[in-house]
C-alpha positions in Angstrom: 1.6 -250.2 -88.8 1.7 -250.8 -85.0 2.0 -247.5 -82.9 4.1 -247.9 -79.7 4.3 -245.2 -76.9 6.2 -246.0 -73.6 4.5 -244.5 -70.5 4.9 -240.8 -69.6 7.6 -240.0 -67.2 9.7 -237.2 -65.9 13.1 -236.4 -67.6 16.2 -237.7 -65.7 17.3 -233.9 -65.0 14.1 -233.5 -62.7 10.5 -232.7 -62.9 8.7 -231.0 -65.8 8.7 -227.3 -64.9 6.5 -225.8 -67.8 4.3 -226.7 -70.5 6.9 -225.5 -73.1 9.9 -226.9 -71.7 7.9 -230.5 -70.8 6.7 -230.7 -74.3 10.1 -230.4 -76.0 12.0 -232.5 -73.3 9.3 -235.2 -73.1 9.4 -235.3 -77.0 13.2 -236.0 -77.1 13.1 -238.5 -74.2 10.2 -240.6 -76.0 11.8 -240.3 -79.2 14.9 -241.8 -78.2 13.2 -244.4 -76.1 10.9 -245.4 -79.1 14.3 -246.2 -81.2 15.5 -248.5 -78.5 12.2 -250.1 -77.9 12.1 -250.6 -81.9 15.7 -252.1 -82.0 14.6 -254.6 -79.3 11.4 -255.7 -80.7 13.0 -255.9 -84.4 15.4 -258.4 -83.1 12.7 -260.3 -81.5 9.7 -260.1 -83.8 11.0 -258.7 -87.2 10.6 -255.3 -88.7 8.1 -252.9 -86.9 7.5 -249.4 -88.0 7.6 -246.9 -85.1 5.3 -243.7 -85.5 7.6 -240.8 -84.3 5.1 -238.0 -84.7 5.7 -235.4 -82.2 3.1 -235.0 -79.3 1.7 -231.5 -80.0 -1.8 -232.8 -79.2 -0.6 -234.1 -75.8 -2.6 -233.2 -72.6 -1.1 -231.9 -69.5 -2.3 -233.8 -66.4 -2.6 -232.3 -62.8 0.7 -234.2 -61.6 2.8 -233.0 -64.5 2.5 -236.1 -66.6 1.4 -235.9 -70.0 -1.2 -238.3 -71.6 -0.9 -239.0 -75.1 -4.0 -240.1 -77.2 -3.2 -243.1 -79.4 -2.6 -242.6 -83.2 -5.0 -244.2 -85.7 -4.4 -247.7 -86.7 -4.1 -248.0 -90.4 -6.3 -250.5 -92.3 -8.1 -251.3 -89.0 -11.5 -253.2 -89.7 -14.5 -253.0 -87.5 -13.7 -256.7 -86.1 -10.1 -255.5 -85.1 -11.0 -252.2 -83.7 -10.9 -251.9 -79.9 -11.6 -249.1 -77.6 -7.8 -248.6 -76.7 -6.8 -248.6 -80.5 -4.6 -251.8 -80.2 -5.0 -254.7 -82.6 -5.9 -257.9 -80.8 -4.1 -260.9 -80.9 -5.8 -263.8 -82.6 -7.3 -266.0 -79.8 -6.6 -269.7 -79.7 -9.2 -272.1 -80.8 -11.1 -272.7 -77.8 -10.9 -268.9 -76.9 -12.2 -268.2 -80.4 -15.0 -270.7 -80.0 -16.0 -269.0 -76.8 -16.2 -265.4 -78.3 -18.2 -266.9 -81.1 -20.7 -268.6 -78.7 -20.9 -265.4 -76.4 -22.1 -263.4 -79.8 -24.5 -265.8 -81.3 -26.1 -268.2 -78.5 -28.3 -269.5 -81.0 -25.4 -271.7 -82.2 -24.9 -273.2 -78.7 -26.7 -276.4 -77.4 -26.9 -278.4 -73.8 -26.7 -281.7 -73.5 -28.0 -283.3 -70.1 -26.9 -286.6 -69.3 -28.7 -288.5 -66.4 -26.4 -291.1 -65.2 -28.4 -293.7 -63.5 -31.3 -293.0 -65.7 -33.4 -296.3 -64.7 -33.4 -295.4 -60.9 -36.4 -294.1 -59.1 -35.0 -290.6 -58.5 -34.4 -290.2 -62.1 -38.0 -291.4 -63.0 -39.8 -289.6 -60.0 -38.1 -286.4 -60.0 -35.4 -285.6 -62.6 -37.1 -286.2 -65.9 -40.3 -284.7 -64.7 -38.3 -281.5 -63.7 -36.7 -281.4 -66.9 -39.9 -281.6 -68.7 -41.4 -278.9 -66.6 -38.5 -276.6 -67.4 -39.2 -277.3 -71.0 -42.8 -276.8 -70.8 -42.1 -273.4 -69.1 -39.6 -272.4 -72.0 -36.8 -272.4 -69.6 -34.4 -274.6 -71.5 -32.1 -273.8 -74.4 -33.4 -273.8 -78.0 -31.1 -276.7 -78.6 -30.8 -279.4 -75.9 -30.6 -282.8 -75.9 -31.5 -285.4 -72.9 -29.6 -288.7 -72.5 -30.1 -291.6 -70.4 -27.2 -293.6 -69.0 -27.4 -296.6 -67.2 -26.4 -300.2 -67.0 -29.8 -301.7 -68.2 -30.1 -302.5 -71.5 -33.0 -300.3 -72.9 -33.7 -298.7 -76.4 -34.7 -295.1 -76.8 -38.3 -296.2 -77.4 -38.3 -297.9 -74.0 -36.7 -295.0 -72.2 -39.4 -292.7 -73.6 -42.1 -295.0 -72.9 -40.5 -295.2 -69.0 -40.4 -291.4 -68.6 -43.6 -290.8 -70.3 -45.4 -292.5 -67.3 -43.8 -290.0 -64.9 -44.5 -286.9 -66.7 -47.5 -284.7 -65.9 -49.5 -281.8 -67.2 -49.7 -280.1 -63.8 -48.1 -276.9 -64.8 -50.6 -274.3 -64.7 -53.1 -276.7 -66.4 -52.4 -275.0 -69.8 -53.3 -276.4 -73.1 -51.1 -278.3 -75.6 -49.3 -280.1 -72.9 -49.6 -283.6 -74.7 -48.0 -282.0 -77.9 -45.2 -280.4 -75.6 -44.8 -283.9 -74.0 -44.1 -285.5 -77.5 -41.7 -282.7 -78.3 -39.9 -283.3 -75.2 -39.6 -287.1 -75.5 -38.2 -286.8 -79.1 -35.2 -285.0 -77.3 -34.6 -287.9 -74.9 -32.2 -290.9 -76.1 -30.7 -293.6 -74.1 -27.1 -295.1 -74.1 -26.6 -298.5 -72.1 -22.9 -298.7 -70.3 -20.9 -299.3 -67.3 -20.3 -296.5 -64.8 -16.3 -297.3 -64.8 -16.1 -297.7 -68.5 -14.2 -295.3 -70.3 -14.9 -296.9 -73.8 -18.6 -296.7 -72.9 -18.4 -293.2 -71.9 -16.4 -292.5 -75.2 -19.3 -294.1 -77.3 -21.6 -291.7 -75.3 -19.4 -288.8 -76.3 -19.7 -289.7 -80.0 -23.6 -289.9 -79.8 -23.5 -286.4 -77.8 -21.4 -285.0 -81.0 -24.0 -286.3 -83.4 -26.9 -284.5 -81.5 -24.9 -281.3 -81.0 -24.3 -281.2 -84.7 -21.3 -278.9 -84.5 -22.9 -276.5 -82.3 -21.0 -275.0 -79.4 -21.5 -277.7 -76.6 -22.2 -277.4 -73.0 -22.6 -280.8 -70.9 -24.3 -281.4 -67.7 -24.0 -284.9 -65.8 -26.5 -285.5 -63.1 -25.2 -288.6 -60.9 -28.2 -290.3 -59.8 -26.2 -293.1 -58.9 -25.0 -294.6 -55.6 -22.1 -292.8 -53.8 -19.7 -295.6 -54.1 -19.5 -295.2 -57.8 -19.5 -291.4 -57.9 -15.8 -291.4 -58.7 -15.8 -294.1 -61.3 -18.5 -292.2 -63.2 -16.9 -288.7 -62.7 -13.6 -290.1 -64.0 -15.1 -291.4 -67.2 -17.2 -288.6 -68.0 -14.3 -286.2 -67.4 -11.8 -288.1 -69.4 -14.1 -289.5 -72.3 -17.1 -287.2 -72.6 -16.3 -283.7 -71.4 -17.2 -280.8 -73.9 -14.5 -280.0 -76.0 -15.2 -276.1 -76.3 -17.9 -275.3 -73.5 -18.6 -276.0 -70.1 -18.7 -279.4 -68.3 -20.5 -279.6 -65.2 -21.5 -282.4 -62.7 -24.4 -282.6 -60.1 -23.8 -284.9 -57.2 -26.6 -286.3 -55.2 -26.3 -286.3 -51.4 -24.9 -288.0 -49.2 -21.5 -286.6 -49.5 -19.7 -289.2 -47.2 -20.6 -290.6 -43.9 -18.3 -288.3 -41.8 -15.4 -285.6 -42.1 -13.1 -288.2 -43.2 -15.0 -289.8 -46.0 -16.3 -286.5 -46.9 -12.8 -285.0 -47.6 -11.8 -288.2 -49.3 -14.7 -288.0 -51.8 -13.9 -284.1 -52.3 -10.3 -284.9 -53.2 -11.2 -287.6 -55.4 -13.7 -285.5 -57.5 -11.1 -282.8 -57.6 -8.7 -285.1 -59.5 -11.0 -284.6 -62.4 -13.2 -281.6 -61.8 -12.3 -277.9 -60.7 -14.7 -276.7 -57.6 -16.8 -274.6 -59.8 -17.8 -277.7 -62.0 -19.0 -279.6 -59.0 -22.7 -279.0 -58.2 -23.5 -280.8 -54.6 -27.1 -280.6 -54.7 -29.4 -280.5 -51.7 -32.9 -280.4 -52.7 -34.3 -278.5 -49.8 -32.3 -275.5 -50.7 -34.7 -275.4 -53.9 -37.9 -275.2 -52.0 -39.9 -272.2 -52.4 -40.1 -271.2 -48.7 -36.4 -271.8 -48.3 -35.6 -269.4 -51.1 -37.9 -267.0 -49.7 -36.2 -266.9 -46.4 -33.6 -264.3 -47.2 -36.2 -262.2 -48.9 -38.5 -262.3 -45.8 -35.5 -261.2 -44.0 -33.6 -258.9 -45.8 -36.3 -256.9 -47.7 -38.5 -256.4 -44.8 -37.6 -253.7 -42.2 -39.7 -255.1 -39.6 -37.8 -258.5 -39.3 -34.0 -257.6 -39.4 -33.9 -255.6 -36.2 -35.6 -258.4 -34.2 -33.2 -261.1 -36.1 -30.7 -261.7 -32.9 -30.6 -262.8 -29.4 -32.2 -259.6 -27.9 -35.6 -260.7 -29.3 -35.5 -264.3 -30.3 -35.8 -266.9 -27.8 -35.1 -269.9 -29.6 -35.4 -271.1 -33.3 -36.7 -274.6 -34.1 -36.4 -276.8 -37.5 -38.8 -279.4 -37.6 -38.9 -282.3 -40.1 -41.7 -285.1 -39.7 -42.6 -287.9 -42.2 -45.7 -290.1 -41.4 -44.2 -293.0 -43.2 -41.3 -295.4 -42.5 -38.7 -296.7 -44.6 -40.9 -299.2 -46.4 -38.4 -301.3 -48.4 -35.8 -298.6 -48.3 -34.4 -299.7 -45.1 -31.1 -301.1 -46.6 -30.2 -297.6 -47.8 -31.2 -295.6 -44.7 -29.7 -298.2 -42.2 -26.1 -297.3 -43.4 -26.8 -293.4 -42.9 -29.5 -292.7 -40.2 -31.9 -289.8 -39.8 -29.0 -287.5 -38.5 -26.9 -287.9 -41.7 -29.9 -288.3 -44.0 -31.9 -285.1 -43.0 -30.2 -283.1 -40.0 -26.5 -282.9 -41.3 -27.5 -281.4 -44.6 -31.3 -280.2 -45.0 -31.7 -278.8 -41.7 -28.2 -277.4 -41.0 -28.3 -275.7 -44.6 -31.5 -274.1 -43.8 -30.1 -273.0 -40.3 -27.2 -271.5 -42.0 -29.4 -269.5 -44.5 -31.5 -268.4 -41.4 -28.6 -267.4 -39.0 -26.2 -265.7 -41.6 -25.2 -262.2 -41.6 -26.2 -259.9 -44.5 -24.1 -260.9 -47.4 -22.2 -258.2 -49.6 -24.5 -259.1 -52.7 -26.7 -261.9 -53.9 -23.6 -263.4 -55.7 -23.4 -267.0 -55.1 -19.9 -266.8 -53.3 -20.9 -263.8 -51.2 -23.9 -266.0 -50.0 -22.0 -269.0 -49.4 -19.2 -267.1 -47.5 -21.8 -266.1 -45.0 -23.0 -269.5 -44.5 -19.7 -270.8 -43.8 -19.1 -268.2 -41.2 -22.4 -269.4 -39.4 -21.1 -273.0 -39.5 -17.5 -272.3 -38.2 -19.1 -270.3 -35.6 -21.0 -273.3 -34.2 -20.1 -275.3 -31.2 -19.6 -279.1 -32.1 -22.7 -281.2 -31.1 -22.4 -282.9 -27.7 -23.9 -286.3 -26.8 -25.8 -284.9 -23.9 -27.7 -282.4 -26.5 -28.8 -285.4 -28.7 -31.8 -287.5 -28.4 -32.4 -290.5 -30.8 -35.2 -293.0 -31.4 -36.5 -295.7 -33.5 -40.1 -296.3 -34.4 -41.6 -299.7 -33.4 -44.8 -301.6 -34.4 -48.1 -300.0 -33.8 -51.7 -301.1 -34.3 -54.2 -298.5 -34.6 -57.9 -299.8 -35.1 -57.7 -302.8 -37.5 -54.3 -301.6 -39.1 -51.1 -302.8 -37.8 -48.0 -300.5 -38.9 -44.8 -302.3 -39.1 -41.6 -301.4 -36.8 -38.1 -300.4 -38.7 -36.7 -303.7 -37.8 -39.6 -305.5 -39.4 -38.5 -304.2 -42.8 -36.9 -307.1 -44.4 -34.1 -304.9 -45.8 -33.0 -303.9 -42.1 -30.9 -305.9 -39.9 -33.0 -307.2 -36.7 -30.5 -305.8 -34.3 -30.0 -302.4 -36.1 -29.5 -299.2 -33.5 -30.0 -297.0 -36.4 -32.1 -294.1 -35.2 -35.1 -293.1 -37.1 -35.8 -290.1 -35.1 -33.4 -287.3 -33.6 -33.6 -284.1 -31.7 -30.7 -281.9 -30.8 -29.8 -278.4 -29.6 -27.1 -276.4 -31.5 -25.6 -273.0 -30.4 -23.8 -270.3 -32.6 -21.2 -268.7 -30.6 -21.0 -265.2 -32.2 -22.6 -261.9 -31.1 -25.8 -262.1 -33.0 -27.0 -265.6 -31.6 -24.9 -266.1 -28.3 -26.9 -268.1 -26.0 -30.0 -268.7 -28.4 -30.8 -272.5 -28.7 -31.4 -273.8 -32.2 -33.4 -277.0 -31.9 -33.5 -279.6 -34.6 -36.1 -282.3 -34.7 -36.3 -285.0 -37.5 -38.0 -288.5 -37.5 -39.8 -290.9 -39.7 -43.2 -292.8 -39.1 -44.7 -289.6 -37.0 -48.0 -288.5 -36.8 -47.8 -285.9 -39.4 -46.0 -284.8 -42.5 -44.3 -281.4 -42.4 -41.1 -279.3 -42.5 -41.3 -276.1 -41.0 -39.0 -273.2 -39.3 -40.3 -271.8 -35.9 -39.0 -268.4 -34.5 -40.2 -268.4 -30.9 -39.7 -264.6 -29.7 -39.0 -263.5 -26.0 -41.8 -262.4 -23.7 -42.7 -258.8 -23.4 -41.0 -257.3 -20.4 -43.4 -256.2 -17.7 -46.6 -257.5 -20.1 -49.6 -255.7 -18.7 -51.7 -258.7 -19.8 -49.8 -261.5 -18.2 -52.8 -262.2 -15.8 -55.1 -262.5 -18.9 -53.1 -265.8 -20.2 -52.6 -267.1 -16.7 -49.5 -268.9 -16.1 -48.7 -270.3 -19.6 -46.0 -267.7 -20.7 -45.5 -269.8 -23.8 -48.9 -268.7 -24.9 -48.3 -264.8 -24.6 -45.2 -265.1 -26.9 -45.1 -264.0 -30.5 -44.0 -266.8 -33.0 -43.1 -266.8 -36.8 -43.8 -269.9 -38.5 -42.2 -270.6 -42.1 -44.0 -273.8 -43.2 -41.7 -275.3 -46.1 -44.2 -278.2 -46.8 -47.0 -279.1 -47.5 -49.4 -276.4 -47.8 -46.5 -273.8 -47.9 -47.4 -270.6 -45.7 -45.7 -268.0 -43.5 -47.7 -266.9 -40.5 -47.1 -264.8 -37.4 -48.8 -265.6 -34.0 -49.9 -262.3 -32.1 -52.0 -261.7 -29.2 -55.3 -260.0 -30.0 -58.3 -259.0 -27.8 -61.5 -261.1 -28.6 -64.4 -258.9 -29.5 -66.6 -257.9 -26.7 -67.2 -255.9 -23.6 -64.6 -257.8 -21.5 -61.0 -258.1 -21.6 -60.3 -261.6 -23.1 -57.3 -262.2 -25.2 -56.8 -264.7 -27.9 -53.6 -265.9 -30.1 -54.3 -265.3 -33.8 -52.5 -265.8 -37.1 -51.4 -263.2 -39.6 -51.4 -265.6 -42.3 -50.0 -265.8 -45.8 -51.2 -268.9 -47.3 -49.4 -269.6 -50.5 -52.3 -271.4 -52.2 -54.8 -268.7 -51.2 -52.7 -265.9 -52.3 -50.9 -267.2 -55.5 -52.6 -269.2 -58.3 -49.6 -270.2 -60.1 -48.5 -273.6 -58.9 -45.2 -273.8 -56.8 -42.4 -275.4 -59.0 -40.6 -278.6 -57.7 -37.2 -277.9 -56.0 -35.3 -280.0 -58.7 -36.7 -277.5 -61.3 -35.3 -274.7 -59.7 -31.8 -276.5 -59.2 -31.6 -277.9 -62.5 -32.2 -274.5 -64.0 -29.3 -273.0 -61.7 -27.0 -275.5 -62.7 -27.6 -275.1 -66.4 -27.3 -271.3 -65.9 -24.3 -271.8 -63.8 -25.9 -270.2 -60.6 -24.1 -271.6 -57.6 -25.9 -270.1 -54.5 -28.1 -273.1 -53.9 -25.3 -275.6 -54.0 -23.0 -276.6 -51.2 -19.3 -275.6 -51.6 -16.5 -278.1 -50.1 -15.4 -275.9 -47.4 -19.2 -275.4 -46.4 -19.5 -279.2 -46.4 -16.4 -279.6 -44.4 -17.6 -277.4 -41.6 -21.0 -279.1 -41.6 -19.5 -282.5 -41.1 -17.3 -281.1 -38.3 -20.1 -280.3 -36.3 -21.7 -283.6 -36.5 -18.7 -286.2 -37.0 -17.9 -286.5 -33.2 -21.2 -287.1 -31.8 -22.0 -289.6 -34.7 -18.9 -291.6 -33.9 -20.0 -291.6 -30.3 -23.3 -292.8 -30.9 -21.7 -295.8 -33.0 -18.6 -296.5 -30.4 -20.9 -296.7 -27.5 -23.7 -298.5 -29.2 -26.3 -296.1 -27.8 -29.6 -297.8 -27.9 -32.5 -295.4 -29.3 -35.6 -294.7 -27.3 -38.3 -296.6 -28.9 -41.7 -294.6 -30.1 -45.0 -296.1 -31.6 -45.4 -295.7 -35.4 -47.6 -292.7 -35.9 -46.8 -290.9 -32.6 -45.2 -287.7 -31.9 -41.8 -289.3 -31.2 -39.8 -290.1 -28.0 -40.5 -288.4 -24.9 -36.8 -287.5 -24.4 -37.1 -285.1 -27.1 -39.4 -283.1 -24.8 -37.0 -283.2 -21.8 -34.2 -281.9 -24.2 -36.4 -279.0 -24.9 -37.2 -278.4 -21.6 -33.7 -278.4 -20.6 -33.3 -275.0 -22.5 -36.8 -273.8 -21.3 -38.2 -274.4 -24.7 -41.6 -276.1 -25.7 -41.7 -277.5 -29.3 -44.0 -275.6 -31.3 -45.6 -278.1 -33.5 -47.2 -279.7 -30.3 -49.7 -276.9 -30.0 
């Protein structure tokens, strides 16, 4: 029996004046209305019985309306009983499966397919990261890993290849060998073309065999060149998507070469996937110190009041590698250092650094604030960019090759291996503050860090103790992303003694000294987030559009005008032009001290 009640209403003759009149009038009104509703529903759905009990237990509300408690549904079972007393409609098959899955997660499974499993990225980063997650107990109880590539390979050959890259580095705990064997038993291989619906359909059959009737979720990691992204996504979506659970795709950078190609790639991906299925990975966002950036700022009262143009003179984002392309020049020459490092890694860190406080830690709230920062930035101008390219250099008895000495690089290549740029955010918080970026290969050291240089103390009493070097007298907050992760604050301090001699000291949080636990690799965090559906460290399409709009004009100008890069020796600190760029904005690079 189904009990229907229409919503409380006033009688047509006017508002209800008293309890006694309202209860009788309202009963007659609802009684007649129920009969009319019953007649309509009977014609549409067949016979329905209407409970016509008077509403003597009605509750009078403050506005004169009457709240009618629902009648008890006869013969209801615990599964059908809902809080509002209405019998639920039987869900369609997929919805029912979802409900069953939520109530019993032990029946679910995750299938992870590494597309391009024979490549260096898969061998060196993805499989080791998956093993680390398994070793730490972060993967679901039921999971399967499939390698997919064009190379002919057996399951045993894949396991042998993967085993050479796995390490027991995680906390150096016991039974690592046993865990490794258990992990490798979950790894399988399927050979196929990236544009073959049939090959992906064969993969789908294998996945179903291992899923064994469980509620299936599927994650595809595209560790392949960008020019075959769309083919692989089309085939995976049409032939190997999960029938009942979620299907997600991790896309490796680069996401195009400019605004136009990036937009075309996004449009193509969205022919087969929804935005919430696309996980654009930038592994730098998974770095421990980048993750700690928002914690440092938003959970420490001492920093947030200082985080603006009033106290910060400039911010520097520095990335340097002490090696060149060495055989990877063919790939690198197509993109260059600006696309490879600055437009994604450094710009993403800048957006996290400069964003306003998000409403919550929800992924969309954080990404909304990042987009606001990117849309507030001025498009990069050619005058604010310095490019360089490393050349051959001999040090002692060792000769280091130049960029164009790489056999995979054209001899007349003008592709920059170094770039420095000055960017500005035109909003109330950061107006006029230079954000300087510097990235390069074949430099004197390997590092990635954020340097926040604060303004001088007004009327500083101790200026004479520092002489004319005002840079030395300012505070600087340094966040070292890699290597030897650390956070330290440079402060002015009196040297012990009878005289007044000042020194610059570091208040230092060195991670290796403070924490015994080994810091996870960035891929571990990002893979786990993708499995769990956490999107805050992945790049949204409008965020990507805003990022490309900043760099595309200057990239086109560099290529159209064939700007010749400034050459710098392998192992040096980079082009001299980078120092002139910083000096134009009265800035000194912090990594030179």
